C-alpha positions as CSV (number, residue, x, y, z in Angstrom):
1,M,13.8,3.6,-23.4
2,S,12.6,3.4,-19.7
3,I,9.1,1.8,-20.9
4,D,11.3,-1.1,-22.2
5,A,12.5,-1.9,-18.5
6,L,8.9,-1.9,-17.2
7,I,7.7,-4.1,-20.2
8,T,10.5,-6.7,-19.5
9,A,9.7,-6.6,-15.9
10,I,6.0,-7.4,-16.5
11,K,6.9,-10.3,-18.7
12,K,9.3,-11.6,-16.2
13,K,7.0,-11.4,-13.5
14,N,4.0,-12.3,-15.6
15,N,2.1,-9.7,-13.7
16,P,1.1,-6.3,-15.0
17,T,0.1,-5.0,-11.5
18,V,1.4,-1.7,-10.1
19,A,1.3,-1.4,-6.3
20,G,0.1,2.2,-5.0
21,L,2.2,3.7,-2.2
22,D,-0.2,6.1,-0.8
23,P,0.7,6.1,3.0
24,K,-1.7,7.8,5.6
25,L,-1.0,7.1,9.1
26,D,-4.4,6.1,9.9
27,F,-3.8,3.2,7.5
28,I,-0.3,2.0,8.6
29,P,-0.2,-0.6,11.4
30,E,-0.1,0.6,14.7
31,Y,3.0,-1.1,15.5
32,Y,5.0,1.0,13.1
33,V,3.4,4.4,14.0
34,N,3.9,3.6,17.9
35,E,7.3,2.6,17.4
36,A,8.2,5.7,15.5
37,F,6.5,8.0,17.6
38,E,8.3,6.3,20.7
39,R,11.6,7.1,19.0
40,H,10.9,10.6,17.5
41,G,7.9,12.0,19.2
42,R,4.5,12.9,17.7
43,T,6.4,15.0,15.0
44,L,6.6,14.8,11.3
45,K,9.8,13.0,11.7
46,G,8.0,10.4,13.7
47,A,5.3,10.2,11.1
48,A,7.9,9.9,8.2
49,E,9.6,7.1,10.0
50,A,6.6,5.2,10.1
51,I,5.9,5.7,6.7
52,W,9.4,4.6,5.9
53,Q,9.5,1.4,7.8
54,F,6.0,0.4,6.4
55,N,7.2,1.2,3.0
56,K,10.6,-0.8,3.2
57,R,8.6,-3.9,4.7
58,L,6.1,-3.6,2.1
59,I,8.5,-3.6,-0.9
60,D,10.3,-6.4,0.7
61,E,7.1,-8.4,0.6
62,I,6.2,-7.6,-2.9
63,Y,9.4,-6.9,-5.0
64,D,9.5,-10.4,-6.5
65,V,5.8,-10.1,-7.5
66,V,4.9,-6.9,-8.8
67,P,6.9,-5.3,-11.4
68,A,6.2,-1.7,-10.1
69,V,5.2,0.6,-7.5
70,K,3.6,4.1,-7.7
71,P,4.2,6.3,-4.9
72,Q,1.7,9.4,-4.7
73,S,3.7,12.2,-3.6
74,A,0.7,14.3,-1.8
75,Y,0.9,11.7,1.0
76,Y,4.4,12.3,1.4
77,E,4.5,16.0,0.9
78,M,1.7,16.5,3.6
79,Y,4.3,15.4,6.3
80,G,6.9,18.4,5.2
81,W,10.4,18.1,4.2
82,E,10.4,14.7,6.3
83,G,7.8,13.2,4.1
84,V,9.8,14.2,0.9
85,R,13.1,12.6,2.5
86,V,10.9,9.6,2.8
87,L,9.5,9.7,-0.6
88,E,13.1,9.7,-2.0
89,Q,14.0,7.0,0.3
90,T,11.3,4.8,-1.0
91,I,12.1,5.6,-4.4
92,S,15.6,4.7,-4.1
93,Y,14.9,1.5,-2.1
94,A,12.3,0.2,-4.5
95,K,14.7,0.7,-7.5
96,E,17.5,-1.1,-5.4
97,R,15.2,-3.9,-5.1
98,G,14.3,-4.1,-9.0
99,L,11.1,-2.2,-9.1
100,Y,10.0,0.1,-11.7
101,V,8.9,3.4,-9.9
102,I,6.0,5.7,-11.4
103,A,6.0,9.0,-9.4
104,D,2.5,9.9,-9.2
105,V,3.0,13.8,-8.8
106,K,-0.1,15.2,-10.8
107,R,-1.9,18.0,-9.1
108,N,-5.7,18.7,-9.0
109,D,-6.6,15.2,-8.5
110,I,-9.2,13.2,-6.8
111,G,-10.6,14.3,-3.3
112,T,-8.6,12.3,-0.9
113,T,-5.3,13.4,-2.9
114,A,-6.2,16.8,-3.4
115,E,-6.9,17.0,0.5
116,A,-3.5,15.7,0.9
117,Y,-2.0,18.3,-1.4
118,A,-3.7,21.2,0.4
119,R,-2.4,19.7,3.8
120,A,1.3,19.8,2.3
């Protein structure tokens, strides 16, 4: 069962933490955003690329400490199909690094998430 993998990871890392991956360009270091916009322009593709590069770095820094990540779908969907592509890329990469992934895809959530879904 899937939950058994999470329990095993929690015990192995002695850490029950789940790291939320709720990317907003305003919270991503300027370095990633500027570099992505230089390559792809101020487009949805540029925004998605900045998110991907930041997520990849974040996953690389935490995979051996936390057992799971939880990407919030709204924050990817608001960047159109490019954002959804990066959500899939992020999930795949997290799994490659051995992380348990909990997709946060609920609707009618708290204000900031509801706002992101409205933008999507």
